[in-house]
N, C-alpha and C positions, 0 to 999 in steps of 0.2 A: 504494499499500499504506499501511499505517498503521504505522510505525516508531517502538516505544518506544525513546529514546535514554539511558540512564545516564550520568552525569556530562556533559551536555549544556551546563554552563555553564561547563566547562572549556576548556582550549586546543584541544584536537583534536575534543572533542565540539562544542562552538561551531563551530567549521569546519565540520564535518560537517551540522549542522542549518541553517547558513548556506547551505551547498551545496544541500542537499534542499530548501530553501524556494524558493529564486531559481533551481534548475535543473532540477526534477522535479517531480512532480505527486503526490507522497508526501506523507502527514500524518505530523506527529511529535508526539508527547509526552517533553516535556523532563524528566526524573527526576533531581533533583541536590539533595544535601544543604546545597550552599552553604557548602562550606570554606573556608579562607583563600584557595585558588586558583581557586575559583568564582565568578564574575563575571558576571551578567547584562547587564552593560553590552555584552558581547561580542556581544549577541543582540538590540541595540535595532534593528539594520536590518530584523530579520524578526517582531518581537514584535508587531506587528498582525497579521500573516496570520490569515487563518481557517482555516490548515492547520496551526497551531501551537497546543501548549498546554505549560504548564509545571505541573510538580506538585513541590514542596520536600519529599524525603524521603530516608531513608538507606536505602540498599540491604541493611542489614542488619536494619530493620524489615520482618518478615514482612509484618503485617498492612496496612502502607503499599502493600508490593508487590503482594500479593493485591488490594488495592482497585482499583490501578492498571491490572495485568491484566484485571481484571473488568470495569471502566468503558469502558477505552480500546480492548479487544480487539485488540492489536496481531498484526500479522502477521508482524513481525520484530523481537526484541529483540537491540538492539545496545549491548553493554556496554562502555563506556567507565570507568565511576566507579572510581578506584583513587588511591591515595597513589602520587605518582611521583618524588619527587627522592630520588635516591641519598645525598646529605649528610643530610639529614633522616633518612632511615632508619637512617644510623649512629648519629644520636644520638637517636633515637625509635622503634626497630622497633616497638613495641606497635602503634601506630596502623597500620603495614602489616599487620601480620599480621590486625588486626580488620577493615579494611576490604578488603583485596586476597583473604584467604583467608576468611575468616569472612562478610563480607560477598557473595562469588561464590557461598558456598555457600547461603547463605539464596536469592538470587536464583533461582541453579538449581532449587533445591526447588520455590519457588513455581512458575516458569516450568513445571516438569515436571508439576504438577497441572494448572495451564492448560491445557498442551498436551494432556494426557491428556482434558480435557474436549471437544476440538474434536471434528469428526466430519468425515469426507470428505475432499474436496479440501483443507478449510481446515487440518486436520490434515496432510495430505502437502505442502501447501506452507510450512507455517511455519518459520522459523529461528532459532535462538539463534547468534548471533553475539559472539563474544568477542575483544576487540583487545588484545593484548599487545606485547612489546618483544623487540628482538634481544637484550637483556642475558640473558635467560636461556638463551643458549648459551655464556657466557664469555667468554673471552676469545681472541683470534685471534693467531698469530704474525704476522710480515710478509707472509706469502703466504695466499692461500686466501679461502674465503668461506662465509659462513652460507647453508644451505639449508633446505629443509622435511624433511631427514631428519638435519640435526646434531642430534648428541646433546646433551641440556641438561648445564649446568655452572654454574649460578648462582654470583656469588660476592661480594653484597652481600645486607643483609637486602631491600631493595627487589626487587633481581631473584630473590631465593629466593621471597619471595612471589608473585611473577608468575609463576613456573615452577608453584609451587603449585596456584593459581587455572587455570593451563591444564591440570595434569594432571586437576582435578576436573572442569574441563568436558568433556575427553575421555571421563571415566570416565562420565559420564552419558550420553555419546553410546552408548559401548559396554556398560554395564549395562544402559541404561532404554530406549534407543532415542531419545533426545531428539535432534532433527536438529541438529547444532552446526555450525560453522565457527570456526576460531582462525586469526587474521592476528597476525603480529609483526613490526613494524617498526622501522626504523632511527630515529635521531634526528631529530624533526620540528623545524621553525622557522618562523617568520612572523609575520603580525599577531597582536596579543591573546595574545601569549605571557607569562605571568608573569615578571616581571624577578628569577628566582633562577636561571635556566638561562643558560647561556654565552652565547649569541648576544644576547637580550635585555637580560641584566646588563651585557655589555660596552659595548653601545650606550648604556643609560642612563648608565653611569659615565664614558664618552668625554665624553658631555655635561655630566656635572657636575665635571668635571676632578679625579675622583678616580682612584687608583692601579686598574689593571687588573689583577687577580689570575688570573696563571697557573701552574696546578698543575705543578708540577716544573719541567720545560724545555718542557711545553707540546707534547710529542713523540706523546703518546695520539692515536689515529687513530679519526674517527668517519664514518659514511657519512650526508650529511645528507640529509632528504628535506622538500620546501616542503609546509606542511601541506593546502594547498590540492589538492595531488597526491595526498596521502594521504586526502583525503574523496572524492575521485572513486574513488581504488582500493576504498576502503569500501564505497562504494556499489554498485560494479561485483560485489563479493562477495558481498553478500546479495541481491543482483539475480540474479546469474548461478552462482555457486559452488556445489559440491555438498556435499552434509552429509557429515560426518565427514572433510572435507579441511581442510588448513591450508594458508596462502597467506604467502609472505613478500615484504614490502613494503620498496624501497630506492631510493633516486635516484641510486645508482651516481655518487655524489659524496663520495669519501673525502677529507677532509682531516685533518691534524693540528689541535689546538687551537690550537697557535701560528699555522698558517697563514689558521684562522678569524678570529683576532684581529688578524692585519694585514690581512686584507680588511676588517673594519669600518673599521679606522684610516684606512685610504687611502682608502675610499669617503668617507668625513668629513672627511677633509682637502679632499676636492674639494667636497662637498656644503655644510659649514659647517665652514670654517676656523678654528681656534684663535686667537682675538685677539693671542696671541703671536707668531703666525705660525710655530710649531714644529710637529711631527708628533703626531698623538696617539699614535704609536709610543712617545712617550717617557712616556707615562702606565704602559706597562707593568710592572708588578712581579712576578718569579716569587717564589710563596710555598711553603710544605710541600704536599707531592703529597697527595692523599686517600688514605686507607687502602685499600688492595686494589684499585687504581685498575686497570682492566681496559686491556690496551694497545691493542688496535684491534678494532671491529667493521667488518665489511664484509659488504654482500647481495648475492645475487645473486636478483633478482628474476624470473628466467627462466619460471618456473612460470605466473606470474601474466599475464607478457606474453603467453606460448603459448596458456595455455587461456582465459584472460578477456580477451585484447586490450589490457590496461592499459599505459601506458607514461608516465613522468613528463613534464611538460609542461615544466617549468622545470629549467633549470641551476642550479648553485649559485651563478654571477654572476649572472643573471637573478633569483633566489629572494632571495638576499643583497640585493640592489639595491631589489628592491619590499618588503622587510624593514624595510630601513633608512629609504626614504622614507615608510614607515607610521609609525614611532616617531619621525620627524622632524614628524610632521603631527598626532600624536596624546598628544602631553603630557598633555592634560586627562584621559586615561585611565589612562596609568602612572603618574603624577605623585603622585595620591593612593595608588595602592598603596604607593608607597615612603614616604609621609608616614604609614602606618597599619601598616605590618607590619617584618618584619626580611628583607625579600627581599634587601637589599645586605649582611646581615651573613654572615661565613664560618660555616657549619655544617661537621658531620662531621668534626669533630677528637678526638672522645671517645674513639676507640679509638687514637688515638695515645700 
């Protein structure tokens, strides 16, 4: 199939494209604006493939979207383009509203017109796949799991913007008949992750000898999903999923933030010990918590497992091991990012 991937130079998008080119026969057009978190170096391994193409464009640019659809003639639109960092959304929510809500609206509008112009089996087989987050469901207590029927309760500007985009996508299905699918995933981690999120940030700060900022007491719980497992799940959904359906994707790997930081420190103690012989745990520094920090996310991916036969291949232990090894071997990728950006600077305190 021909797959149009929006946001394909980002963390999850680039993992999906690497998987599609390396492990399937699909053709891919990567449409990405190349914001601060988009990096084409993440796609160097597939850039020379005759099944891969790139177009720099904003999903909010209707003319650019229209041209891409007309020229590439995709059978699937996989929509990953989004602003995604909660702390940034606290400091500057406008970008999140513009990209995640208005951009999704523009993409839906242009895709609807494209789909209406298809005929016969091509029209019946077309899919619009919207990738979202478990953060739209709000915060869990100590028990229970998010499922496809969990009510929406977003708590941050980021999650509110993603919830809005989810509702738009479903409205375009119910009102206009556009064949859509929505997936909501838990926290991803793995190679090529922009070093502002917890796991890559902790790895690079360990290596730099910097304090490791743990919000509050590090008791907030997340369900961790290795990004290559997510890429396989996304492929399974747009290949086999049913129009109008939602699927939740999680790794069944709940950890507190402090447990995650401890795992990173302990692995680096073995793989690259500090010269002074002390543990990287000594670098942990507890800092003011994020405003409105959700207590716990946890995913029940049972529907995806039962109906589409997907299961995660990586445990948290195996996935974090692969991730740390990649960052140790690829400072040439993340080093320039740290040198040119504010990735290591604390954000999200304007609400305090």
